[in-house]
C-alpha positions as CSV (number, residue, x, y, z in Angstrom):
1,M,-35.4,-12.5,-30.3
2,R,-32.0,-14.2,-30.9
3,K,-30.3,-10.8,-31.1
4,I,-31.6,-9.8,-27.7
5,Q,-30.3,-13.1,-26.2
6,Y,-26.8,-12.5,-27.6
7,M,-26.8,-8.9,-26.3
8,L,-27.9,-10.1,-22.9
9,L,-25.2,-12.8,-22.9
10,L,-22.6,-10.2,-23.9
11,L,-23.7,-7.8,-21.2
12,I,-23.5,-10.6,-18.6
13,L,-20.0,-11.6,-19.8
14,C,-18.8,-8.0,-19.6
15,A,-20.2,-7.6,-16.1
16,V,-18.5,-10.9,-14.9
17,G,-15.2,-9.8,-16.6
18,Y,-15.3,-6.5,-14.8
19,V,-16.0,-8.1,-11.4
20,V,-13.0,-10.5,-12.0
21,A,-10.6,-7.8,-13.3
22,A,-11.6,-5.1,-10.7
23,P,-8.7,-5.8,-8.2
24,W,-6.1,-5.6,-11.0
25,L,-7.7,-2.3,-12.0
26,T,-7.5,-1.0,-8.5
27,A,-3.8,-2.1,-8.2
28,Y,-3.2,-0.3,-11.4
29,R,-4.9,2.9,-10.1
30,I,-2.9,2.7,-6.9
31,S,0.4,2.2,-8.9
32,N,-0.5,5.1,-11.2
33,A,-1.4,7.4,-8.4
34,V,1.9,6.7,-6.6
35,D,3.9,7.1,-9.8
36,R,2.2,10.5,-10.5
37,R,2.4,11.4,-6.7
38,D,-1.3,12.1,-6.8
39,S,-2.3,11.8,-3.1
40,V,-6.0,12.6,-3.9
41,A,-6.3,9.7,-6.4
42,L,-4.5,7.4,-3.9
43,A,-6.8,8.4,-1.1
44,E,-9.7,7.2,-3.1
45,Q,-8.3,3.7,-3.2
46,V,-7.3,3.3,0.5
47,E,-9.3,2.7,3.6
48,F,-7.0,4.5,6.0
49,D,-8.6,3.2,9.2
50,A,-8.2,-0.4,8.2
51,V,-4.6,0.1,7.0
52,R,-3.8,2.0,10.3
53,Q,-5.3,-0.9,12.3
54,S,-3.3,-3.5,10.4
55,L,0.0,-1.6,10.8
56,K,-0.8,-0.9,14.5
57,Q,-1.3,-4.6,15.2
58,Q,2.0,-5.6,13.4
59,L,4.1,-2.9,15.1
60,N,2.6,-3.6,18.6
61,S,3.2,-7.3,18.3
62,R,6.8,-6.6,17.1
63,V,7.4,-4.5,20.2
64,L,6.0,-7.1,22.5
65,R,8.1,-9.8,20.7
66,E,11.2,-7.7,21.2
67,L,10.5,-7.2,24.8
68,G,9.7,-10.9,25.2
69,A,9.4,-12.4,28.7
70,D,10.9,-9.3,30.3
71,T,7.4,-7.7,30.6
72,Q,6.3,-10.5,32.9
73,Q,9.2,-10.2,35.3
74,N,10.2,-6.5,35.1
75,S,7.7,-3.7,35.8
76,F,9.9,-1.2,33.9
77,A,9.7,-3.4,30.8
78,A,5.9,-3.5,31.1
79,L,5.9,0.3,31.4
80,G,8.1,0.5,28.3
81,A,5.7,-1.7,26.4
82,G,2.8,0.6,27.3
83,L,4.8,3.7,26.2
84,A,5.8,1.9,23.0
85,N,2.1,1.3,22.2
86,I,1.4,5.0,22.7
87,M,4.4,5.9,20.5
88,V,3.2,3.5,17.8
89,D,-0.3,5.1,17.8
90,S,1.1,8.6,17.5
91,L,3.5,7.6,14.7
92,L,0.8,5.9,12.8
93,D,-1.4,9.0,13.1
94,A,1.4,11.0,11.5
95,Y,2.1,8.4,8.8
96,M,-1.4,7.4,7.7
97,T,-1.9,10.2,5.2
98,P,-2.2,9.8,1.4
99,A,1.4,11.1,1.1
100,G,2.6,8.7,3.9
101,I,1.1,5.7,2.2
102,E,2.5,6.9,-1.1
103,R,6.0,7.0,0.3
104,L,5.6,3.7,2.0
105,M,4.6,2.1,-1.2
106,R,7.6,3.6,-3.0
107,G,9.8,1.9,-0.4
108,E,10.7,5.2,1.4
109,T,10.4,5.7,5.1
110,P,7.7,8.2,5.8
111,A,8.4,11.0,8.3
112,P,6.0,12.9,10.5
113,G,4.8,16.2,9.0
114,I,5.0,14.8,5.4
115,P,3.6,17.5,3.1
116,E,1.0,16.5,0.6
117,S,3.0,15.6,-2.5
118,G,2.5,17.0,-6.0
119,P,3.5,15.6,-9.4
120,P,7.0,14.4,-9.8
121,P,9.5,17.1,-10.7
122,P,10.4,17.3,-14.4
123,S,13.7,15.8,-15.5
124,N,16.5,18.2,-16.3
125,T,18.4,17.7,-19.5
126,D,21.6,19.3,-20.4
127,G,20.7,20.0,-24.1
128,N,22.6,17.0,-25.4
129,G,19.7,14.7,-24.7
130,S,21.2,13.2,-21.6
131,D,19.6,13.6,-18.2
132,A,22.1,15.7,-16.2
133,G,19.8,16.1,-13.2
134,K,18.5,12.5,-13.2
135,P,18.9,10.6,-10.0
136,Q,21.6,8.0,-10.0
137,A,19.3,5.0,-9.6
138,E,16.1,5.0,-11.7
139,R,13.1,4.3,-9.6
140,K,11.2,1.3,-11.0
141,K,7.5,1.5,-11.5
142,L,5.4,0.4,-8.5
143,F,4.1,-3.2,-8.7
144,S,6.1,-3.7,-12.0
145,D,7.5,-7.0,-10.7
146,A,4.8,-7.8,-8.1
147,R,2.9,-11.0,-7.8
148,M,-0.9,-10.5,-7.7
149,G,-3.7,-12.8,-7.1
150,Y,-6.9,-13.7,-5.3
151,R,-6.6,-15.3,-1.8
152,S,-10.4,-15.5,-1.6
153,L,-13.5,-14.0,-3.2
154,H,-13.1,-10.9,-1.1
155,R,-9.3,-10.7,-0.7
156,F,-6.7,-9.9,-3.3
157,V,-3.0,-9.6,-2.5
158,V,-0.2,-7.8,-4.2
159,T,3.2,-9.1,-3.1
160,V,6.3,-7.0,-3.6
161,T,9.8,-8.2,-3.0
162,D,12.5,-5.7,-2.2
163,D,16.2,-5.9,-3.2
164,E,17.0,-7.9,0.0
165,G,14.4,-10.5,-0.7
166,R,11.9,-9.3,2.0
167,E,8.2,-9.4,0.9
168,A,5.6,-6.8,1.7
169,E,1.9,-7.6,1.0
170,F,-0.7,-5.0,0.0
171,V,-4.1,-6.4,0.7
172,L,-7.1,-5.3,-1.3
173,S,-10.6,-6.2,0.0
174,R,-13.9,-6.1,-1.8
175,R,-16.2,-3.3,-0.8
176,G,-19.4,-4.0,-2.9
177,L,-18.2,-3.9,-6.5
178,E,-15.1,-1.8,-5.6
179,W,-11.8,-2.9,-4.1
180,K,-9.8,-0.9,-1.5
181,L,-6.4,-1.2,0.0
182,T,-7.2,-2.4,3.6
183,A,-3.9,-3.7,4.9
184,I,-0.2,-3.5,4.4
185,L,1.8,-6.4,5.8
186,L,5.4,-5.4,6.3
187,P,8.4,-7.7,6.5
188,L,9.1,-7.0,10.2
189,N,11.2,-10.1,10.9
C-alpha cells in the first residue's frame, strides 16, 4: 500500500513539474525551430491570428501616434491614416507566415514573398579547419541571453534585448496544457 502512495505522489510531482516547466519547453522548441530554420516546427508553436492581431494593434497605434492631432484638423491626414491601416493589414498578411515569424525572431526584417526556409546552409571550410565561407558576425542562438518568466498563471514572457538596448517581448499564453506564442511586442518607440 505504501508503495502505491509513493508512486502516486511521484506521478503528481512529475505532472506539476511538467505544468510549471511547459513554457520554458515551448520557448526552447521555438528557439530550436528558428535555429534549424524549421518553419513547420515553428508553426506548431505559434497562433498566427493572435500574433497578427497584436502586431496590427501596435503598428496602427504607432501610425496614429505619428500622425497625431493632424487627423482631427486635416482631412488628408485622416485619409492617410485610413490608407496606412490598409497598408498595415496587407503587410501583416505577407509577413505572418512561419518563415516571416522566424526571420522576425532572428532580428531580420521580413519581406513580402518570403519563401519557406529550409535548414541552414552548411558551413564551408577551406581544408585548414578554418571557416572560409563563414559570415563575418556569428549569429547568436535565439533566446540565449533572454529573460524569461511568468507574468501570470496563463502568461509567460520572453524578453530579448537587442544591441541598441531595445526590448522585444515574445508572449506565450497557456492553451490547455500547451503554451503557444500569441503576441510579439516590438520596441516601436
